[in-house]
Every structure is written in structure tokens, then in C-alpha cells.
C-alpha positions in Angstrom: 6.0 -1.3 -1.9 9.5 -2.6 -2.1 10.2 -5.7 -4.2 13.2 -7.4 -2.5 13.5 -9.9 -5.3 12.7 -7.9 -8.4 14.5 -4.8 -6.9 11.6 -2.7 -8.3 9.6 -0.3 -6.1 5.9 0.1 -6.8 4.2 3.3 -5.8 0.5 2.8 -5.2 -2.0 5.7 -5.0 -4.3 5.0 -2.0 -5.6 8.5 -1.6 -7.5 9.3 -4.8 -9.9 6.3 -4.2 -9.1 4.4 -1.0 -11.3 1.5 -2.0 -9.7 1.2 -5.3 -5.9 1.6 -5.0 -4.1 2.0 -8.3 -0.5 1.8 -9.5 1.0 5.3 -9.8 4.6 4.5 -10.7 7.3 1.8 -10.9 10.9 2.7 -10.0 12.9 0.2 -12.0 15.5 -1.9 -10.0 18.0 -1.5 -12.9 17.8 2.3 -12.6 18.4 2.0 -8.8 21.4 -0.2 -9.3 23.0 2.0 -12.0 22.5 5.3 -10.0 23.2 4.1 -6.4 24.8 0.6 -6.6 22.0 -0.7 -4.4 19.5 -3.6 -4.5 17.1 -5.5 -2.3 14.7 -2.7 -1.1 13.2 -3.6 2.2 12.0 -1.0 4.8 10.3 2.2 3.8 10.0 5.4 6.0 9.2 9.0 5.3 11.2 12.1 6.2 8.7 14.9 5.7 8.1 14.8 1.9 11.2 12.6 1.3 11.3 8.8 1.3 14.1 6.7 2.7 14.4 2.9 1.9 16.8 0.5 3.4 18.5 -1.7 0.8 19.9 -5.1 1.7 22.6 -5.4 -0.9 24.7 -3.7 -3.5 24.0 -4.0 -7.3 25.3 -7.6 -7.1 23.1 -8.5 -4.1 26.1 -8.6 -1.7 26.1 -7.0 1.8 26.0 -4.5 3.4 23.7 -2.5 1.1 22.8 1.0 2.1 19.9 3.6 2.0 18.0 4.9 -1.0 16.8 8.5 -1.0 13.7 9.4 -3.1 12.2 12.9 -3.4 8.5 13.8 -3.2 8.0 12.9 -6.9 9.5 9.4 -6.3 12.6 10.3 -8.2 16.0 8.9 -7.2 18.1 11.4 -5.3 20.9 9.1 -4.4 22.2 7.4 -1.3 21.2 8.7 2.1 24.2 7.6 4.1 27.8 8.8 4.1 29.2 5.3 4.9 28.0 1.9 6.2 30.9 1.8 8.6 31.4 -1.6 10.3 28.0 -2.8 9.4 27.9 -6.4 8.0 24.2 -6.5 6.9 21.3 -4.2 6.3 17.7 -4.6 7.5 15.2 -2.4 9.4 15.8 1.1 10.7 14.1 3.9 12.6 15.2 7.5 13.1 14.3 10.5 15.1 15.7 13.6 13.3 14.8 15.9 16.2 17.2 14.1 18.4 19.7 13.5 15.6 19.7 9.7 16.1 18.9 6.6 14.0 19.0 2.9 14.9 19.3 0.0 12.4 19.4 -3.8 12.6 20.9 -6.6 10.6 19.5 -9.6 8.7 21.3 -11.0 5.6 22.4 -10.2 2.1 20.1 -11.0 -0.8 22.6 -13.4 -2.2 22.1 -15.5 0.9 18.6 -15.0 2.3 16.7 -15.3 -1.0 17.7 -18.9 -1.4 16.4 -20.0 1.9 17.2 -20.1 5.6 20.7 -18.9 6.4 22.6 -18.9 9.6 23.9 -15.3 9.0 20.4 -14.0 9.5 20.2 -15.4 13.0 23.8 -14.6 14.0 23.4 -10.8 13.5 22.1 -9.9 17.0 23.4 -6.4 16.8 22.0 -2.9 16.4 23.7 0.1 15.0 23.7 3.7 16.2 23.8 6.6 13.6 24.1 10.4 13.7 23.2 13.0 11.1 26.1 15.0 9.7 25.2 17.8 7.3 22.1 16.0 6.0 23.8 12.6 5.6 23.6 9.8 8.2 26.9 8.7 9.5 27.4 5.3 11.2 28.7 5.8 14.8 28.8 2.6 16.8 27.6 -1.0 17.2 25.7 -2.6 20.1 26.0 -6.4 20.5 22.6 -7.3 21.9 23.5 -11.0 22.3 26.8 -10.6 24.1 26.0 -7.5 26.0 22.4 -8.1 27.4 21.0 -5.3 29.5 20.8 -6.6 33.1 17.7 -4.5 33.8 15.7 -5.8 30.8 15.1 -9.5 31.6 12.7 -10.4 28.7 13.6 -13.7 27.2 14.0 -13.2 23.4 12.3 -16.0 21.5 13.7 -17.5 18.2 13.2 -15.4 15.1 11.6 -12.4 16.7 11.2 -10.2 13.6 9.1 -7.3 15.0 8.5 -5.3 18.2 6.4 -2.3 19.2 5.3 -0.4 22.2 1.7 0.9 22.8 1.0 4.6 22.6 0.7 4.9 26.4 4.1 3.1 26.8 2.4 0.5 29.0 2.7 -2.6 26.8 5.4 -4.1 24.7 4.4 -6.6 21.9 6.7 -9.0 20.2 6.3 -12.0 17.9 7.9 -15.5 17.7 7.6 -16.6 14.1 9.2 -20.1 14.7 7.5 -21.0 18.0 4.2 -19.5 16.9 3.1 -17.1 19.6 2.4 -13.4 20.0 3.3 -11.9 23.4 2.3 -8.9 25.4 4.4 -7.5 28.3 3.4 -4.9 30.8 6.4 -2.6 31.0 4.9 0.0 33.3 8.0 -0.8 35.4 10.7 -1.1 32.8 13.0 -2.9 35.2 10.4 -5.6 35.9 8.4 -6.5 32.7 5.5 -8.9 33.2 4.1 -11.3 30.6 0.4 -10.4 30.6 -0.8 -11.9 27.3 0.1 -14.7 24.9 -1.7 -16.0 21.8 -0.7 -19.0 19.8 -1.0 -18.8 16.0 0.5 -22.1 14.9 4.2 -22.2 14.5 6.5 -25.1 15.2 5.3 -25.4 18.8 1.7 -24.3 18.7 -1.3 -26.0 17.0 -2.5 -24.0 14.1 -6.0 -22.5 15.0 -8.9 -22.1 12.7 -10.7 -18.8 12.3 -14.1 -18.8 10.4 -13.2 -22.3 9.1 -9.8 -21.2 7.8 -6.8 -23.0 9.2 -3.8 -20.8 9.6 -0.4 -21.6 8.0 2.9 -20.0 9.0 3.7 -18.1 12.2 3.1 -14.6 13.5 5.2 -12.2 11.5 4.6 -8.4 11.2 1.9 -6.6 13.2 0.2 -3.3 13.6 -1.5 -2.0 16.8 -4.4 0.5 16.7 -3.8 3.8 18.4 -6.2 2.9 21.2 -4.3 -0.3 21.8 -7.2 -2.6 21.4 -6.7 -4.2 18.0 -3.5 -6.0 16.9 -3.4 -7.1 13.3 -0.9 -9.9 12.6 0.3 -11.4 9.3 1.9 -14.8 8.8 4.6 -14.8 6.1 8.2 -14.0 6.7 9.9 -14.7 3.4 8.6 -17.2 0.8 11.7 -19.5 0.7 11.8 -19.5 4.5 8.1 -20.1 4.8 8.4 -23.1 2.5 11.1 -24.7 4.5 9.4 -24.3 7.9 5.7 -24.3 6.9 5.4 -26.1 3.6 1.6 -26.1 3.9 1.6 -22.3 3.2 2.3 -23.1 -0.4 -1.3 -24.4 -0.9 -3.1 -22.6 1.9 -1.5 -19.1 1.5 -1.1 -16.6 4.3 -3.6 -14.9 6.5 -4.1 -11.7 8.5 -5.9 -12.0 11.8 -7.0 -9.7 14.6 -6.0 -10.1 18.2 -8.1 -8.3 20.7 -6.0 -6.6 23.4 -7.1 -5.3 26.9 -5.2 -2.1 27.4 -6.5 -1.6 31.0 -5.9 -5.0 32.5 -3.7 -6.7 30.0 -4.4 -9.9 28.1 -4.9 -11.0 24.4 -7.5 -13.0 22.6 -7.6 -14.2 19.0 -10.7 -12.7 17.4 -12.6 -15.6 15.8 -14.7 -13.3 13.6 -12.0 -11.6 11.6 -9.6 -13.1 9.0 -8.2 -12.0 5.6 -7.5 -15.2 3.7 -4.8 -14.7 1.1 -5.1 -18.3 0.0 -8.2 -17.3 -2.0 -6.5 -14.7 -4.3 -7.6 -14.9 -8.0 -4.1 -15.9 -9.1 -3.6 -18.6 -6.5 -2.5 -18.7 -2.9 -0.5 -15.6 -1.9 1.5 -14.5 1.2 1.1 -11.5 3.4 4.1 -10.0 5.0 3.1 -6.6 6.4 0.1 -4.3 6.5 -0.3 -0.6 7.4 -3.1 1.4 9.0 -4.2 4.2 6.5 -4.0 6.8 9.2 -1.0 5.4 11.1 -0.5 3.0 14.0 1.8 3.0 17.0 4.9 2.5 14.8 4.1 5.1 12.1 6.1 8.1 11.1 3.0 10.3 11.2 -0.6 10.2 12.4 -3.6 11.6 10.5 
């Protein structure tokens, strides 16, 4: 679990006793800075027994950051990339080693984003293309999504869309709209003619915050995980605490939630499940936030499936 503010990485054992996870190891942020000149750990992926983590900044919290490489014993190997090339900011990434390709996106530097909303995070509408060279990833080119839209992919992109995934059967694409407050489902059976087949409002600036089991939701739809059968979509509501507080101040007292959206993989459609909610506002140490959750055995976005 990466601590983007503390720069520490907490390794939690969820296998020995799945119902009682326990802390296994803490990788100190100061050690990471001294050995790699990196800070702001964000996205975690596995590469076989190795672990790769995108880092938003250098030791001073300034862009563009880089990639931290850990071995199977959670020891620091070093940096995973040869160079950050023309990249301005770091953020999420995904790779397919068998095809020798990686794609990464941009957000903002820790020196900017941790203090609150910043325009840089919304102006980075680009993705980066990488290739593997002798075990190190080399930046290759940049694709400007905003200025070079694909004419055959006419999906309107909503404000602050922070996550996206495709169902296992490649039939549906799901995306979130943290500011406006809705989750969307598109039928992409015909990739050149996507059709909006489902939409669920979860609050946000435009939607009225619903109640689930008497709990009123605060925040907007943020990260999500789709079950392998495509029927259960779990959504959390916190993007980043300082950003949450600016746009959704009620989340300070109410805390975040995780809800379940029931999806129809045969006919399309989405419905908010009124019988399921995890209320992080009732945590023992006070209201908490929830940013992202993972299926123990993997979901449609996982590196592996068990």
C-alpha cells in the first residue's frame, strides 16, 4: 500500500489469515529517496515475483518522478526505467511484457497536487508509449489525447475521469466522472459506434447524493473494480483528501464509502445496490476515506487471476 504523502510503502500479509490482515513490512520513504531519488508512490503492479511502483516525484517531490523496482522480498532494487524522456508528470501505468509495450499517464507532482486542486493535473491529457530495452523500460513517444482525438472513438470524456476498464468479454467499457458524479457503461461491441447503456448517479456536483441503508454518500465515484463475471462493480468515493475537501467538504465528517453497482452483462444497464455499503465514516479513529479496493483473486484489471 503506497503512502503518497508519507512516501512509505506498507506491505500487508493477506494470505496467512485473509480475515485478519497483518502488517508484514514497511519500506521507509527516506530509504527510497536516498537509493533512487524518488518519492510519492502511487500505482503498484507485479511483474512475476517483482513489484513495480510508479512514483510521482523525485526526492524533493518535483516532477516527473519515475518507477521503483522491488524484488520478491520487498527490497529496493533501484529504478525500473532508463529515462523519463519528455514526460512532464508521472501517474498510472500498465504494461504487457509479452508484447514489449507499456502505457503511462500523467497527473501532477507531489509539490503541487498534495496542497489541493491544481490545473496541471487537468491539463495533462496525454499518454506515453514505452518499450523494453534489455530489462529497462525506455520512453518512446507521447500521444496527445486532447489535441489528437481519435475520429472513430466518439465517447465524450467527462471531467476528472480517473479510471476506466473493459469487461472480460470486451463487450462493455466502464468509466467514472468524479466531479459530475456518475458511473457510465458503454457497449463497445462495435468499437466504432459505442453506445451508452448504463448510468448511475452517486452524488457529485451535478447529481443528488443517494442514500444506501440509511447512509448518505459523500464525494463522487472514484476507483472501481469489476467482478470477472461482469455483474458486480464496486466503487469508492475519495480521490485525494485535499481535493475531496475542496469539492465535497461534507466528506470530512461523513467519510467515504464503497458501494456495489449491479450490472447486466447480457442486456446492458446498471443499478445501485441498496443492500450493500461499506461506511468508512464509522472507523474507530474517526471518518476515513476509501480510494481503491482490490479483489483478492483478481478482477478485470488485475495482473493475474487466481
